[in-house]
C-alpha positions in Angstrom: 109.5 114.9 90.0 110.6 118.7 91.3 114.8 118.2 92.5 117.8 119.9 92.3 118.7 117.9 89.2 116.0 119.5 86.7 118.2 122.6 86.4 116.7 124.1 82.9 116.8 127.5 82.4 118.4 128.0 86.1 121.2 130.6 86.5 123.9 130.8 88.5 125.9 127.7 87.8 128.6 129.5 85.4 130.1 128.3 81.9 130.4 124.9 81.0 134.0 124.3 81.0 135.1 122.3 78.1 138.2 119.9 79.0 140.3 119.7 75.8 140.7 116.0 74.9 138.9 114.7 77.9 139.6 111.1 78.9 137.0 108.8 78.7 137.8 108.1 82.6 139.3 110.2 84.7 139.8 107.3 87.2 140.1 103.8 87.1 137.1 103.8 89.7 134.8 104.9 86.8 135.2 103.0 84.2 134.6 99.7 87.1 130.9 102.2 87.8 130.3 101.9 84.1 131.2 98.0 84.3 128.6 98.2 87.3 125.7 99.7 85.9 126.2 97.7 82.5 125.9 94.4 84.3 122.6 95.6 86.5 121.1 95.8 83.4 121.9 93.0 81.6 121.1 91.1 84.2 117.7 92.9 84.7 118.4 94.4 87.9 117.0 97.7 87.0 115.7 100.0 83.9 117.1 103.0 82.9 114.1 104.6 83.5 114.5 103.7 87.7 118.2 104.7 87.3 117.5 108.1 86.4 114.9 108.3 89.3 117.8 107.2 91.9 119.6 109.6 90.8 116.8 112.1 91.2 116.6 111.2 94.5 120.2 112.4 96.0 120.7 115.2 98.3 120.6 117.9 96.4 124.0 119.2 98.4 125.4 115.6 97.6 124.0 116.3 93.8 125.4 119.5 93.3 129.0 118.6 94.8 129.3 115.2 92.7 130.6 114.4 89.7 129.0 112.3 86.9 130.4 109.0 87.9 129.8 109.7 91.3 126.3 110.2 90.6 126.0 107.0 88.9 128.0 105.0 92.1 125.5 106.8 94.3 122.5 105.1 92.2 123.9 101.7 91.9 124.1 101.0 95.7 120.7 102.8 96.4 119.2 100.9 94.1 121.2 97.6 94.6 120.1 98.1 98.5 116.5 98.8 97.6 116.2 95.9 95.4 117.6 93.6 98.0 120.9 92.4 95.6 123.2 93.6 98.9 123.1 94.6 102.2 124.2 98.0 103.8 126.1 96.0 106.0 127.9 93.9 103.2 128.5 97.4 101.7 130.4 98.8 104.6 132.6 95.6 104.7 133.3 95.4 101.5 134.6 99.4 102.2 136.4 98.6 104.3 138.1 95.8 102.7 139.1 98.0 99.9 140.2 100.9 102.3 142.9 98.1 103.2 144.1 97.7 99.7 144.8 94.4 100.9 141.4 92.3 99.1 140.8 92.5 95.3 137.6 92.7 93.8 136.6 88.6 93.3 135.5 87.6 89.9 131.8 87.7 88.7 129.7 84.3 88.5 128.7 84.5 85.1 131.3 83.9 82.9 129.3 85.3 79.5 128.4 88.3 81.3 130.9 90.4 79.6 129.7 88.8 76.4 126.3 89.9 76.9 127.0 93.1 78.3 129.0 93.7 75.2 126.5 92.5 73.0 123.8 94.8 74.5 126.0 98.0 74.2 126.9 97.0 70.3 122.6 96.3 69.8 121.2 98.8 72.2 118.0 98.1 74.0 115.3 98.9 71.8 112.4 101.0 74.2 110.1 100.7 71.0 106.7 98.6 71.6 103.2 98.5 70.1 100.6 100.7 71.4 98.0 102.9 70.5 97.9 105.1 67.5 99.0 108.6 67.8 96.5 111.5 68.6 97.9 114.4 67.1 99.5 115.3 64.0 102.5 117.0 62.3 101.6 120.8 62.7 99.2 120.4 66.2 99.4 123.1 68.4 99.7 121.3 72.1 99.8 122.6 75.5 102.1 121.1 78.0 100.5 119.6 81.1 101.6 121.7 84.3 101.4 118.7 86.9 104.0 118.8 89.8 104.8 114.7 89.8 106.3 113.3 93.1 107.9 110.7 90.9 110.2 110.4 87.5 108.9 112.4 84.6 111.3 113.2 81.0 109.0 116.5 81.3 111.1 119.3 83.0 109.8 121.9 84.8 110.2 124.9 82.6 108.9 123.3 79.8 105.8 122.8 81.7 102.3 124.7 80.7 103.4 125.7 77.8 102.5 126.0 74.2 104.3 123.8 71.4 104.0 122.8 68.0 104.0 119.1 67.1 107.1 118.8 64.6 107.6 114.8 64.3 106.1 112.1 65.4 108.6 109.3 66.8 106.6 106.3 67.2 105.1 104.3 70.5 107.4 104.2 73.4 107.8 102.7 76.6 106.6 105.3 79.4 109.2 106.7 81.8 107.1 107.6 84.4 105.7 104.5 84.8 108.7 102.4 83.9 110.6 103.9 86.7 108.3 102.6 89.5 107.1 99.2 88.6 103.9 100.2 87.2 104.7 98.7 83.9 106.2 99.8 80.5 102.8 101.4 79.4 103.7 102.4 75.5 102.6 105.1 73.8 103.3 107.8 71.2 106.5 109.8 71.5 106.5 113.4 69.7 108.9 115.8 69.4 107.6 119.3 70.1 109.1 123.1 68.9 109.0 125.4 71.5 109.6 129.4 70.9 112.2 130.2 73.2 110.3 133.3 74.2 107.5 130.7 75.5 109.9 129.1 78.0 111.9 132.0 79.0 110.0 135.5 78.3 110.9 138.5 76.4 114.3 138.4 77.6 114.8 135.2 75.2 117.1 134.7 72.2 115.3 135.5 68.9 114.9 132.7 66.5 116.3 129.9 68.5 113.6 127.5 69.5 113.8 124.3 71.4 112.5 120.8 70.2 111.9 118.8 73.5 111.0 114.9 72.9 107.3 114.7 74.8 105.1 111.9 75.5 101.6 111.6 74.7 100.3 111.8 78.4 102.3 114.9 78.7 100.0 117.0 76.3 96.8 118.5 75.6 95.5 120.2 72.7 95.8 123.6 72.3 93.0 126.4 72.3 92.6 127.4 68.3 93.8 130.5 68.0 91.7 133.2 67.1 91.7 135.2 63.8 92.4 138.9 63.4 
């Protein structure tokens, strides 16, 4: 979808400030948000594509005004309410309890949940699946689609309608655009596509600075053959 989260190529946000010796978490609550996220994933409450789309649905002002883990917290609350795990009323009561500082968080009901979370973190969930053979091969020239999707997509706005070249065939993987919306995994070929910087940014782009983007086959069309001169 087109939203404030799709910042590739946008100006006006200033330099990326690198924090020396940056800690893993800047506050204890950030670690808890990470833990909640991992627990939801292990229990199958939402998948990674649903979680990304939930963040994309934040109000633009809230998105820009939020830190990394604040966006994660907004995502968790949004999906837990939408999926009926908690209600807004329950959430409001819990926030009031925590604000009072007298009610510690209750223990979870699954004594093996932490082991499952750690195992998944170590092993990672494989997203590769069996599927149809790839239609493109190394060296094929392609053109990205110029759609305006209303839902989740991994094709960034700055790379739509642009020519590129296939430089790697990764295999067959879950398709985020359908997996984010309960439409099934629909796995198919994933490629690494090389784009010339000038094709993306125009003549003002830095020379000899190609951009590589991993893109699913459904984002791609065969490019018209180049005419010989």
